[in-house]
C-alpha positions as CSV (number, residue, x, y, z in Angstrom):
1,M,42.8,-10.4,-28.7
2,V,41.8,-6.8,-29.4
3,I,44.7,-4.3,-29.4
4,P,43.9,-0.6,-28.9
5,V,44.8,1.5,-31.9
6,G,47.1,3.6,-29.8
7,N,49.5,0.7,-29.4
8,L,49.9,0.3,-33.1
9,S,51.4,3.6,-33.9
10,G,54.0,3.3,-36.7
11,M,52.6,-0.1,-37.8
12,T,51.6,-0.2,-41.5
13,A,50.8,-3.8,-42.3
14,K,48.4,-6.2,-40.8
15,V,49.3,-9.9,-41.4
16,T,48.1,-13.3,-40.1
17,L,50.9,-15.3,-38.5
18,S,50.9,-18.7,-36.8
19,F,53.0,-19.6,-33.7
20,S,53.4,-22.6,-31.5
21,D,51.4,-22.4,-28.3
22,E,54.7,-22.2,-26.3
23,T,56.1,-19.4,-28.4
24,I,53.0,-17.2,-28.3
25,E,52.7,-17.6,-24.6
26,E,56.3,-16.6,-24.0
27,A,55.8,-13.6,-26.4
28,R,52.7,-12.6,-24.5
29,R,54.6,-12.8,-21.2
30,F,57.5,-10.8,-22.4
31,A,55.3,-8.2,-24.0
32,K,53.3,-7.8,-20.8
33,R,56.5,-7.5,-18.7
34,E,57.7,-4.7,-21.0
35,G,54.4,-3.0,-21.0
36,M,54.0,-3.4,-24.7
37,S,51.2,-4.8,-26.9
38,L,51.9,-8.3,-28.4
39,S,52.0,-6.8,-31.9
40,A,54.6,-4.1,-30.8
41,W,56.7,-6.7,-29.0
42,I,56.7,-9.1,-32.0
43,D,57.5,-6.1,-34.3
44,Q,60.5,-5.2,-32.1
45,A,61.7,-8.8,-31.8
46,A,61.6,-9.2,-35.6
47,R,63.4,-5.9,-36.2
48,E,66.1,-6.8,-33.7
49,K,66.6,-10.3,-35.3
50,A,66.9,-8.7,-38.8
51,L,69.4,-6.1,-37.5
52,R,71.5,-8.9,-35.8
53,E,71.5,-10.8,-39.2
54,V,72.7,-7.6,-41.0
55,F,75.4,-6.8,-38.5
56,T,76.6,-10.5,-38.4
57,E,76.9,-10.5,-42.2
58,H,78.7,-7.2,-42.1
59,A,81.1,-8.4,-39.5
60,A,81.8,-11.5,-41.6
61,A,82.4,-9.4,-44.7
62,V,84.8,-7.1,-42.8
63,G,86.6,-10.2,-41.5
64,R,86.9,-11.7,-45.0
65,A,88.3,-8.4,-46.2
66,G,91.1,-8.7,-43.6
67,M,90.0,-5.6,-41.7
68,D,90.6,-6.0,-38.0
69,F,89.2,-2.8,-36.4
70,E,89.2,-4.3,-32.9
71,S,93.0,-4.9,-32.9
72,A,93.6,-1.5,-34.4
73,A,91.5,0.2,-31.7
74,L,93.3,-1.7,-29.0
75,A,96.7,-0.8,-30.5
76,D,95.6,2.9,-30.6
77,A,94.6,2.7,-26.9
78,R,98.0,1.2,-26.0
79,E,99.7,4.0,-27.9
80,V,97.7,6.7,-26.2
81,G,98.6,5.1,-22.9
82,M,102.4,5.1,-23.8
83,V,102.2,8.8,-24.9
84,D,100.4,9.7,-21.7
85,D,103.0,7.9,-19.6
86,L,105.8,9.8,-21.4
87,L,104.1,13.2,-21.3
88,F,102.5,13.2,-17.9
89,R,104.6,10.6,-16.0
90,G,101.7,9.4,-14.0
91,R,100.1,12.8,-13.4
92,P,96.5,13.1,-14.4
93,R,95.8,15.0,-17.7
94,A,94.2,18.4,-17.4
95,A,90.5,18.3,-18.3
């Protein structure tokens, strides 16, 4: 498969990879559906997978450290709601 150079902008390394027939056919189908070259689609998929791994590890580290940002954010939202109720008594805030 020949890929026009215009589709490889930002790519800096050329490597040889092996995929199962099923995987490469699915990748080709998704790349075509998204209007991307196969190389660009695989690059994006690999980058997204790497970022998911980084964020998953970060979330696990935050959890191990005992930081619960989601609960804190929900508590803040409840507090804002209570203050709004007291100050505005159901009237909308001024923009």
